GUZA-445473 format. One record per residue: residue number from 1; residue in three letters; chain; x, y, z of N, C-alpha, C in turn. Coordinates in Angstrom, 2 decimals. Layout:
# residues N
+-----+-----+----+---------+---------+---------+---------+---------+---------+---------+---------+---------+
!   i !  aa ! ch !    n_c1 !    n_c2 !    n_c3 !   ca_c1 !   ca_c2 !   ca_c3 !    c_c1 !    c_c2 !    c_c3 !
+-----+-----+----+---------+---------+---------+---------+---------+---------+---------+---------+---------+
! NUM ! ala !  A !       X !       Y !       Z !       X !       Y !       Z !       X !       Y !       Z !
...
+-----+-----+----+---------+---------+---------+---------+---------+---------+---------+---------+---------+
END
This chain:
# residues 102
+-----+-----+----+---------+---------+---------+---------+---------+---------+---------+---------+---------+
!   i !  aa ! ch !    n_c1 !    n_c2 !    n_c3 !   ca_c1 !   ca_c2 !   ca_c3 !    c_c1 !    c_c2 !    c_c3 !
+-----+-----+----+---------+---------+---------+---------+---------+---------+---------+---------+---------+
!   1 ! unk !  A !   82.77 !  190.33 !   90.99 !   82.36 !  189.89 !   92.30 !   82.88 !  190.91 !   93.31 !
!   2 ! unk !  A !   82.19 !  190.96 !   94.43 !   82.59 !  191.84 !   95.52 !   82.09 !  191.28 !   96.83 !
!   3 ! unk !  A !   82.74 !  191.64 !   97.91 !   82.29 !  191.21 !   99.22 !   83.03 !  189.99 !   99.73 !
!   4 ! unk !  A !   82.58 !  189.53 !  100.87 !   83.19 !  188.40 !  101.55 !   82.18 !  187.27 !  101.70 !
!   5 ! unk !  A !   82.61 !  186.05 !  101.42 !   81.78 !  184.85 !  101.52 !   82.46 !  183.87 !  102.46 !
!   6 ! unk !  A !   81.66 !  183.17 !  103.26 !   82.21 !  182.20 !  104.21 !   81.44 !  180.88 !  104.14 !
!   7 ! unk !  A !   82.15 !  179.79 !  104.43 !   81.51 !  178.47 !  104.46 !   81.65 !  177.89 !  105.85 !
!   8 ! unk !  A !   80.72 !  177.00 !  106.24 !   80.83 !  176.32 !  107.53 !   82.11 !  175.48 !  107.63 !
!   9 ! unk !  A !   82.67 !  175.08 !  106.48 !   83.89 !  174.28 !  106.47 !   85.16 !  175.07 !  106.71 !
!  10 ! unk !  A !   85.03 !  176.39 !  106.93 !   86.18 !  177.21 !  107.28 !   86.76 !  178.05 !  106.16 !
!  11 ! unk !  A !   86.29 !  177.87 !  104.93 !   86.81 !  178.66 !  103.83 !   86.17 !  180.05 !  103.82 !
!  12 ! unk !  A !   87.00 !  181.07 !  103.65 !   86.53 !  182.45 !  103.56 !   87.15 !  183.06 !  102.31 !
!  13 ! unk !  A !   86.35 !  183.75 !  101.51 !   86.84 !  184.38 !  100.30 !   86.43 !  185.84 !  100.30 !
!  14 ! unk !  A !   87.42 !  186.72 !  100.17 !   87.14 !  188.16 !  100.07 !   87.46 !  188.59 !   98.64 !
!  15 ! unk !  A !   86.41 !  189.00 !   97.91 !   86.57 !  189.38 !   96.51 !   86.92 !  190.85 !   96.37 !
!  16 ! unk !  A !   87.83 !  191.11 !   95.43 !   88.13 !  192.45 !   94.96 !   88.05 !  192.38 !   93.44 !
!  17 ! unk !  A !   88.18 !  193.52 !   92.79 !   88.04 !  193.55 !   91.33 !   89.00 !  192.65 !   90.58 !
!  18 ! unk !  A !   90.25 !  192.60 !   91.02 !   91.26 !  191.86 !   90.26 !   91.73 !  190.56 !   90.90 !
!  19 ! unk !  A !   91.37 !  190.34 !   92.16 !   91.80 !  189.11 !   92.84 !   90.87 !  188.81 !   94.00 !
!  20 ! unk !  A !   91.07 !  187.67 !   94.60 !   90.30 !  187.26 !   95.77 !   91.26 !  186.69 !   96.79 !
!  21 ! unk !  A !   91.07 !  187.05 !   98.06 !   91.89 !  186.48 !   99.12 !   91.19 !  185.24 !   99.65 !
!  22 ! unk !  A !   91.87 !  184.11 !   99.55 !   91.38 !  182.85 !  100.09 !   91.95 !  182.70 !  101.49 !
!  23 ! unk !  A !   91.08 !  182.39 !  102.44 !   91.52 !  182.22 !  103.82 !   90.99 !  180.89 !  104.34 !
!  24 ! unk !  A !   91.90 !  180.12 !  104.92 !   91.55 !  178.84 !  105.51 !   92.40 !  178.69 !  106.75 !
!  25 ! unk !  A !   91.77 !  178.69 !  107.91 !   92.54 !  178.69 !  109.15 !   93.40 !  179.94 !  109.19 !
!  26 ! unk !  A !   94.70 !  179.77 !  109.39 !   95.62 !  180.91 !  109.41 !   96.29 !  181.14 !  108.06 !
!  27 ! unk !  A !   96.00 !  180.29 !  107.07 !   96.61 !  180.44 !  105.75 !   95.78 !  181.40 !  104.90 !
!  28 ! unk !  A !   96.47 !  182.37 !  104.30 !   95.84 !  183.35 !  103.41 !   96.65 !  183.43 !  102.13 !
!  29 ! unk !  A !   95.96 !  183.63 !  101.00 !   96.65 !  183.81 !   99.74 !   95.73 !  184.54 !   98.76 !
!  30 ! unk !  A !   96.27 !  185.51 !   98.05 !   95.51 !  186.22 !   97.01 !   95.63 !  185.44 !   95.71 !
!  31 ! unk !  A !   94.51 !  185.23 !   95.06 !   94.46 !  184.45 !   93.82 !   93.64 !  185.19 !   92.77 !
!  32 ! unk !  A !   93.99 !  184.96 !   91.51 !   93.20 !  185.48 !   90.41 !   91.92 !  184.67 !   90.25 !
!  33 ! unk !  A !   90.89 !  185.30 !   89.72 !   89.64 !  184.60 !   89.46 !   88.95 !  185.22 !   88.26 !
!  34 ! unk !  A !   88.00 !  184.47 !   87.70 !   87.19 !  184.95 !   86.58 !   85.78 !  184.43 !   86.76 !
!  35 ! unk !  A !   84.81 !  185.25 !   86.40 !   83.40 !  184.83 !   86.41 !   83.02 !  184.58 !   84.96 !
!  36 ! unk !  A !   82.64 !  183.33 !   84.66 !   82.33 !  182.95 !   83.28 !   80.97 !  182.27 !   83.21 !
!  37 ! unk !  A !   80.22 !  182.53 !   82.13 !   78.95 !  181.82 !   81.95 !   79.22 !  180.41 !   81.43 !
!  38 ! unk !  A !   78.57 !  179.44 !   82.04 !   78.62 !  178.05 !   81.59 !   77.22 !  177.49 !   81.64 !
!  39 ! unk !  A !   76.76 !  177.01 !   80.51 !   75.37 !  176.55 !   80.38 !   74.46 !  177.69 !   80.80 !
!  40 ! unk !  A !   73.63 !  177.49 !   81.81 !   72.70 !  178.54 !   82.23 !   73.08 !  179.12 !   83.59 !
!  41 ! unk !  A !   74.36 !  179.03 !   83.96 !   74.79 !  179.53 !   85.27 !   76.11 !  180.30 !   85.16 !
!  42 ! unk !  A !   76.41 !  181.05 !   86.21 !   77.69 !  181.75 !   86.29 !   78.63 !  180.95 !   87.19 !
!  43 ! unk !  A !   79.85 !  180.76 !   86.72 !   80.84 !  179.99 !   87.46 !   82.02 !  180.89 !   87.78 !
!  44 ! unk !  A !   82.45 !  180.87 !   89.04 !   83.62 !  181.62 !   89.48 !   84.79 !  180.64 !   89.50 !
!  45 ! unk !  A !   85.77 !  180.91 !   88.64 !   86.93 !  180.02 !   88.51 !   88.16 !  180.68 !   89.14 !
!  46 ! unk !  A !   88.79 !  179.93 !   90.04 !   89.98 !  180.40 !   90.74 !   91.22 !  179.72 !   90.19 !
!  47 ! unk !  A !   92.28 !  180.48 !   90.02 !   93.55 !  179.91 !   89.54 !   94.21 !  179.08 !   90.63 !
!  48 ! unk !  A !   94.15 !  179.50 !   91.86 !   94.69 !  178.84 !   93.05 !   95.99 !  178.07 !   92.78 !
!  49 ! unk !  A !   97.06 !  178.53 !   93.40 !   98.40 !  177.94 !   93.21 !   98.46 !  176.45 !   93.48 !
!  50 ! unk !  A !   97.64 !  175.94 !   94.39 !   97.68 !  174.52 !   94.75 !   96.72 !  173.68 !   93.92 !
!  51 ! unk !  A !   96.00 !  174.29 !   93.01 !   95.06 !  173.57 !   92.15 !   93.82 !  174.40 !   91.91 !
!  52 ! unk !  A !   93.47 !  174.60 !   90.65 !   92.29 !  175.41 !   90.35 !   91.01 !  174.77 !   90.88 !
!  53 ! unk !  A !   90.04 !  175.62 !   91.19 !   88.72 !  175.13 !   91.58 !   87.68 !  176.13 !   91.15 !
!  54 ! unk !  A !   86.42 !  175.69 !   91.14 !   85.32 !  176.53 !   90.67 !   84.17 !  176.50 !   91.66 !
!  55 ! unk !  A !   83.43 !  177.60 !   91.69 !   82.22 !  177.72 !   92.49 !   81.10 !  178.21 !   91.58 !
!  56 ! unk !  A !   79.89 !  177.76 !   91.85 !   78.73 !  178.16 !   91.06 !   77.95 !  179.21 !   91.83 !
!  57 ! unk !  A !   77.66 !  180.34 !   91.16 !   76.85 !  181.39 !   91.76 !   75.38 !  180.97 !   91.68 !
!  58 ! unk !  A !   74.74 !  180.85 !   92.83 !   73.34 !  180.41 !   92.90 !   72.39 !  181.62 !   92.83 !
!  59 ! unk !  A !   71.13 !  181.39 !   92.45 !   70.16 !  182.49 !   92.38 !   69.97 !  183.22 !   93.71 !
!  60 ! unk !  A !   70.20 !  182.55 !   94.84 !   70.02 !  183.18 !   96.15 !   71.27 !  183.96 !   96.60 !
!  61 ! unk !  A !   72.30 !  184.03 !   95.74 !   73.50 !  184.80 !   96.06 !   74.61 !  184.02 !   96.73 !
!  62 ! unk !  A !   74.38 !  182.75 !   97.02 !   75.44 !  181.93 !   97.61 !   76.34 !  181.37 !   96.52 !
!  63 ! unk !  A !   77.49 !  180.86 !   96.93 !   78.41 !  180.17 !   96.04 !   78.51 !  178.73 !   96.50 !
!  64 ! unk !  A !   78.46 !  177.78 !   95.57 !   78.53 !  176.38 !   95.96 !   79.62 !  175.65 !   95.19 !
!  65 ! unk !  A !   80.20 !  174.66 !   95.87 !   81.22 !  173.83 !   95.26 !   81.42 !  172.59 !   96.12 !
!  66 ! unk !  A !   82.17 !  171.66 !   95.61 !   82.39 !  170.42 !   96.35 !   83.85 !  170.22 !   96.69 !
!  67 ! unk !  A !   84.10 !  169.28 !   97.56 !   85.46 !  168.89 !   97.90 !   86.12 !  169.82 !   98.89 !
!  68 ! unk !  A !   87.44 !  169.80 !   98.85 !   88.24 !  170.65 !   99.72 !   89.17 !  171.51 !   98.87 !
!  69 ! unk !  A !   89.64 !  172.59 !   99.46 !   90.60 !  173.45 !   98.79 !   91.80 !  173.63 !   99.73 !
!  70 ! unk !  A !   92.99 !  173.55 !   99.15 !   94.22 !  173.78 !   99.90 !   94.66 !  175.20 !   99.64 !
!  71 ! unk !  A !   94.80 !  175.97 !  100.70 !   95.28 !  177.34 !  100.60 !   96.74 !  177.35 !  101.02 !
!  72 ! unk !  A !   97.60 !  177.77 !  100.10 !   99.04 !  177.83 !  100.38 !   99.41 !  179.27 !  100.69 !
!  73 ! unk !  A !   99.58 !  179.54 !  101.96 !   99.95 !  180.89 !  102.39 !  101.35 !  180.89 !  102.97 !
!  74 ! unk !  A !  101.64 !  181.96 !  103.67 !  102.93 !  182.05 !  104.35 !  102.78 !  182.97 !  105.55 !
!  75 ! unk !  A !  103.63 !  182.74 !  106.52 !  103.63 !  183.55 !  107.74 !  104.93 !  184.36 !  107.75 !
!  76 ! unk !  A !  104.80 !  185.62 !  108.10 !  105.97 !  186.49 !  108.19 !  106.50 !  186.46 !  109.62 !
!  77 ! unk !  A !  107.81 !  186.54 !  109.74 !  108.43 !  186.62 !  111.06 !  109.67 !  187.50 !  110.94 !
!  78 ! unk !  A !  110.19 !  187.94 !  112.05 !  111.37 !  188.77 !  112.07 !  112.59 !  187.90 !  112.35 !
!  79 ! unk !  A !  113.58 !  187.98 !  111.47 !  114.79 !  187.19 !  111.64 !  115.67 !  187.83 !  112.72 !
!  80 ! unk !  A !  116.72 !  187.12 !  113.10 !  117.64 !  187.63 !  114.13 !  118.28 !  188.95 !  113.71 !
!  81 ! unk !  A !  118.42 !  189.16 !  112.39 !  119.01 !  190.41 !  111.90 !  117.98 !  191.53 !  111.77 !
!  82 ! unk !  A !  116.73 !  191.23 !  112.12 !  115.68 !  192.23 !  112.05 !  114.96 !  192.29 !  110.71 !
!  83 ! unk !  A !  115.39 !  191.49 !  109.77 !  114.77 !  191.45 !  108.44 !  113.56 !  190.52 !  108.47 !
!  84 ! unk !  A !  112.58 !  190.75 !  107.58 !  111.45 !  189.83 !  107.54 !  111.84 !  188.49 !  106.90 !
!  85 ! unk !  A !  111.27 !  187.44 !  107.43 !  111.42 !  186.11 !  106.87 !  110.03 !  185.50 !  106.68 !
!  86 ! unk !  A !  109.96 !  184.46 !  105.88 !  108.67 !  183.84 !  105.58 !  108.78 !  182.33 !  105.71 !
!  87 ! unk !  A !  107.75 !  181.72 !  106.24 !  107.65 !  180.27 !  106.29 !  106.31 !  179.87 !  105.69 !
!  88 ! unk !  A !  106.28 !  178.74 !  104.96 !  105.01 !  178.30 !  104.38 !  103.98 !  177.98 !  105.46 !
!  89 ! unk !  A !  102.75 !  178.27 !  105.16 !  101.65 !  177.97 !  106.07 !  100.47 !  177.54 !  105.21 !
!  90 ! unk !  A !  100.20 !  176.24 !  105.15 !   99.15 !  175.69 !  104.31 !   98.03 !  175.11 !  105.16 !
!  91 ! unk !  A !   96.81 !  175.17 !  104.62 !   95.67 !  174.63 !  105.33 !   94.59 !  174.20 !  104.33 !
!  92 ! unk !  A !   93.84 !  173.14 !  104.66 !   92.75 !  172.66 !  103.81 !   91.41 !  172.93 !  104.47 !
!  93 ! unk !  A !   90.44 !  173.36 !  103.66 !   89.08 !  173.60 !  104.13 !   88.07 !  172.96 !  103.19 !
!  94 ! unk !  A !   86.95 !  172.55 !  103.75 !   85.84 !  172.04 !  102.96 !   85.16 !  173.21 !  102.27 !
!  95 ! unk !  A !   84.78 !  173.04 !  101.00 !   84.18 !  174.13 !  100.25 !   82.70 !  174.27 !  100.61 !
!  96 ! unk !  A !   81.83 !  173.40 !  100.13 !   80.42 !  173.46 !  100.46 !   79.72 !  174.69 !   99.94 !
!  97 ! unk !  A !   78.88 !  175.30 !  100.78 !   78.13 !  176.50 !  100.42 !   78.70 !  177.71 !  101.14 !
!  98 ! unk !  A !   79.08 !  178.71 !  100.37 !   79.61 !  179.94 !  100.94 !   78.53 !  181.01 !  100.87 !
!  99 ! unk !  A !   78.25 !  181.63 !  102.00 !   77.22 !  182.66 !  102.06 !   77.86 !  184.03 !  102.24 !
! 100 ! unk !  A !   77.21 !  185.07 !  101.70 !   77.76 !  186.42 !  101.88 !   77.81 !  186.79 !  103.35 !
! 101 ! unk !  A !   78.91 !  187.38 !  103.76 !   79.10 !  187.81 !  105.14 !   78.63 !  189.25 !  105.27 !
! 102 ! unk !  A !   78.09 !  189.58 !  106.43 !   77.61 !  190.95 !  106.64 !   78.57 !  191.75 !  107.43 !
+-----+-----+----+---------+---------+---------+---------+---------+---------+---------+---------+---------+
END
């Protein structure tokens, strides 16, 4: 898979060869994925730390799925000592139909 897909429910997925960045609101996280044939369709399966989910690649190039996905990200900040610190930043988005972004 390659490129970026977005859904009206706020989920955005940017595919690279070895991983995909899931974005929901301000939460971002890179996750592993695999494209596997199931029955007569291709299914994109995400490992997703908060729970695996799958999307079906449609003939028109969109990806479809149901329910919501929780993206567990983190926000970086600078501590008083000048070192980076991290705080969890999680967000849920509706999956629905994701279309390729231009």
